[in-house]
C-alpha positions, 0 to 999 in steps of 0.5 A: 223872989217870985217863981216866974222871976226865978224861972226866968233867971235859971231857965236858960241855964237849965234848958241848956243843961237839959238840951245837952243831956237830951243830945247825949242820951239821944246819941247813946240811944242811937249807938245802942240801937245800931249795935243791937242791929249789928248783932242781930244782922250778923246772927241772921246772915251767919245762921242763913249761911250755915243753913244753906250749907247744911241743906245744900242739895247739889253734889260737887262735880256731879251733873246739875241736870239731876236731883239727888235724894236719900232713898229709904224704907218706911218701917214700923219703927221709923225710916231705914236708910240701909238698902241691900244690893238685892233690893236695889237691883230689883228696884232698878229693873222696875224703875224708869230708865231715867232713875238711878240708885247708887251706893258708895263705901269710902276708904280714907287716903290714910288706909289705901294706895295705888301703885304702878305694877313695877312699884316705882311709884305709889300714892295715897288715895281715897278709894270709893267702892261704888255700886253698879249704877253709880256713874249713871246716877251722878252723870259725871261731866268732863270725864276723860275716857269713860266711866265703868258701866253697870254691866262691867260693875256686875261682872266685877271687871278689874277697872278703875276711874281716877281723878286728875290729881291721881293721874298726874301724880302717877303718870304725869298727865290725865291723858297718859293715864288712860289704859294704864294699869295700877295696883290697889292696896286697901284693907279688905281687898287683895292687891290686884291690877286695875285698868284705868278707863277714865279720869274724872275732874277734881271737882267731883269728890264722890257722893259722900263728900258732904259727910267726909273729912277728906280734903278736896285736894285728895287724889281719889279713885272709884272701883266697882264694888262686889255685888252683895256688899251694898248696905249703905244709905242709897242715893236716888238720882232723878232728872232735875225737872221731875216733880216730887209727885211723879217720883212718889208715883214711880217709886210706889209702882216699882215697890209694888212689883218687887217680890215679897221675898226681897223686901225687908221684914216690916217694911211698908214702902219707899221714902225719899228725902233731901238733901242726900246724906250718909246720915239723913236723920242727923242732917235733918235734925241739925237743919231743924236746929239751924232753922230755929236759930235762923227764925229767932235771928230774923225775929231779933233783926226785925225788932232791932230795925223797929227799935231803930225806926222808933229812935228816929221817930222819937228824935224827929218828934223831939226836934220838930220845934228845932226844925221849924225854927231852922226853916223859919231862918231859911233852912231848906228841906233838902239841907235837912234831908241831907243831914238826915242821910249823913247820919243814917249813912254813919249809922250804917257804916258803924253797923257794917264794921261791927257786924263784919267783925262779928261775922269774921270772928264767928266764921273763924270759931266755927271753922276751927270747931268743925275742924276738931270734930271727931268722926267722919259722919258728923253732919257739920262736915257738909257745912265746913266745906261750903263755909266761906267769908264770900258767902256772907258779903252779899246778904250783909250788904242787902240787909244794910241797904234795906235798913238805910232805905227804911231809915230814909223813908221814916225821915222823909215821912216825918219831914213831910208831915212837919211841913204839912202840920206847920203852924198848928198846935196840939195839946198831945201827939196823935192817938194813933202814934201812941197806939202803934207804939203800944202794940209794938211794945207788947209784941217786943215783950212777948218775943222777949218772954218767949226767948227767956222761956226758951233759955230756961228750958235750955238750962234745965235741959243742959242740967239734965244731960249733964247728970244723965245715966249713960249706962256705964262709967258709973261708980269710982273713976277709971282710966280710958285708954284709946287706940287707933291705926298708925296711918304712917305704918299702914301707908308704908305697909299696905298689908299690915292688917294681915299680920296681926297676932291673935286676940289671946296674945295681944290682950295678955301682953297688954294686960301684963304691960298695964299691970306693970304700971298698976298691979291691982288694976282690973282691965276690960276691953270693949266699947265706951261712951263718947265715940260717934256711932251712927244713929237716928232718933231712937232707931239705929241706921247703920251697924255691923248687921241686922239681928233677926227673929222669926217676927222682928228684926233690928239693925245693931252694932256688934262688939267683941269684949273681954270677959270682965268688961261688964264689971269694969265698965259699970254697965248693969246686967238686968237679966240672965248671966254675964260671960264665963271667963273660964268657958267663953262660948262664942255663940252666946251673946249679950244684948241691951234692953231696948233690943230685947223689947223690940225682938221679944217683947220684954227683957226676961223673955229674951234670955235663952232665946235664939237670934240670927245675926245677918252680917253685911259681908256674909249671905248666911245668917249666924245663929246666937243664943242670948245669954244676958240682957244689959241696960241700954248704953248711950254710946253717943253721949248724953241727949242722944238715943241709945245704940242697939248693941250685940256683945259677943265674947272676945275669943282667944283665937280670932283677930277681932281686936279692933272690931267696932270698939275703936280699940278701947281699954277700961282700967279700974281703978283710975291710974294717976295722970302722972303715970300716963307717959309710962302707961303709953310707953308700955302699951306702945312697946306691946304694939311694936311687937304684936301689932305695929299698925296700932298706936295709943291715941289718948289716955284720959280719966272717965271724969275727963271723958264725961266732962267732954261729953257734957260740954255740948250741953253746957254750950247749948245752954249758953247759946239759949241764955245769950239769945234770951238775954239779947232778946230781953235787951231788945225788949227793954230798950224798946220799952225805954224808947217807947216809954219816952215817946209816950211821955213826950207825946203826953207831956203837955196833957200831963202838965195841964192835968197837973196844973189843974190839980192832978197829984204826982202819985196819980200821974206816976201810977197812970204811967207805970200801970199803963206800961205794965198792962202793955207788958202783961198783954204781951205776956198773955200773947206769949203764953199762947205760943208756949205749947208750939215753942215746947214742940219746937224745943222737943224737936231741937233737943229731944227733951220734953218740957212743960209749956206752963211749968215753973221755968215759964212762970219764973221767966215771966216774973223776972221780965215783969220785974225788969219792966217795973224797974225800967218804967219806974224812973221815967214815970217818977221823973215825969210826975215830978216835972214842973208844969211850967217847964213842961208847957214850954217844951215841944 
């Protein structure tokens, strides 16, 4: 039987099978393209929403006619956002009248209350101690009555402004509260009468609301702070239409007129940044991280849209002959266009359903994760307060409409071209089509390589953070017992803190209780890693005060520790001596190595030197002598800057038990987990007798604590890996689509060449080499951007990486191997195709 007769007999069946295979493969390609588009669309919209929440510049309930900045000092070691009251007053005297600087210190509702003078009614309330120009800065609308004036605040008049919830809870209505008297109970403030001069709207929750864990429905009150206590990040408020250049000029002019004696040591001028935050450096870092993720998501979205267009383009090319037959049989162009619209609409519906499910899931997970964040100073609190599903709807609909219009435009252009080229024959597709496909393929591969390199760096970063030396908790495992305030007891007994026993009694009783569980345990009281202390990129922004010498100064966090804390915690003594348990000199301190280098130039030079601790609430600095220098402690966990610390002995006569330590006992060796309940009961009995306002908050081993600290690094590595995997999937899908497009356009030419004697090996080598060369071109393009990507990664994580290190070359090798595998099978199938069958197609 001849070959032509055999082909004639088997041709219809083979063509039918091939057509069914093509249709099934085509449907799979379109579904994959829409699913990837859904993932990229959900990621883009979600990252955009998070970024808007992080970078939001408006303060809820405050005037919309003003702009709000964080005001700071330009120091030689970085920006210092802690401005004292004297400097603020001097600046306000020299700035234009439209400018205002304000500060706010917040006490959560679990620690403060307002009551009627007769005690018949009281309510837990969040107290905001505000500076003199606070209400001028926020320019509150909808205030019933009036606000506290700067003159009254300077005079420290006993006045208070409350919100409507507080007024209704105490007096029944907002108007009934005006002119009434309430009694304030709060830590550090004596109970005293306050006159209600104004009632603010519930929408205003204070300038710290973006960084606070307080719910929006909390009753709130604002009381003027005593002069001299303002050491918080300052809010700079200016008219909304004032340009930044004018703000810069007025601030420079005011700074030049401020007396030199008021300026901090080493300060060079004023800086301002948006949005306002109590932790501007952390917010800026988080915003940069979200910006990088958003840029990656936008790039992925563009590539998925290109892939979708390519799928439509390929389908139109493969169906040109079918469309021509349909038109010859009487089909109208409008009917063909209507069918294309229905297919596009179904694809958009699938994308909407999948992206909607992804967004709802991401929203729920993120809200739950933000709710579990420990510490009120996390910048993610500002995101949690504005993260709502309604903010996601409009961006999704806009992007889906854009995708639909792009698909329709591609189909219209292809149908128009088919009509214009009707009746013509081509040996191959236009060269321009292949060139455009090659350029897009190279760009997709470059993007995939950059993502893969980023993933490699992320895994390396996470591994390094998981094995970082934090300066303590080294050696054998130990138990970490944490304690905090009993909010229920404090709320019922506002003056509970005044009845605390001495350090000696409380520590001795606690050590005796722990010895009853583990007789050979060594107990040390002091700080431990894992608690969020406020800091910036290598420079501490807030603490208990400023440590000064004649030539240098640094903000730091002070801790009171027991004599054996250094030994139990595993912290290393680099120079000098540890505390003497038999002779605890309250004027001798330990400092960390970074602080020693900042103040004295070296670790050894700091031993025996005198420093002055300028505490926020005291005007006269306290002199201390440096007894020893310890290694830096990374109290915020791996990947964060070390916290500059001052360690003083826990003297027996004071009541500094909770001073900056979050109430932490370190027990070595570790007590078995089976004894945790007995340990908690024993310690709780001591608290009931000596300090009933305290309670045990957690008992965990050092391994559990370190594991919890490493979890964000592992999560970050997983995010990098997922993003890189998704980018690789996009690139490989695009590669397969464009490779099939290339082969479809070249099928007749390859069949003619094969009929004229070209070997299958030559055809296979040509297809494979062309594909690999395109990807190599994309790799070269990606390598040009790796130095910039390394800078962005360093800003994101704080880790320095080598742009052309081993991770980069490993990623390139893996991607080239994936390209070879993807291109191998279509190239082999094209080389083995029968010339007669290829000439009958297209």
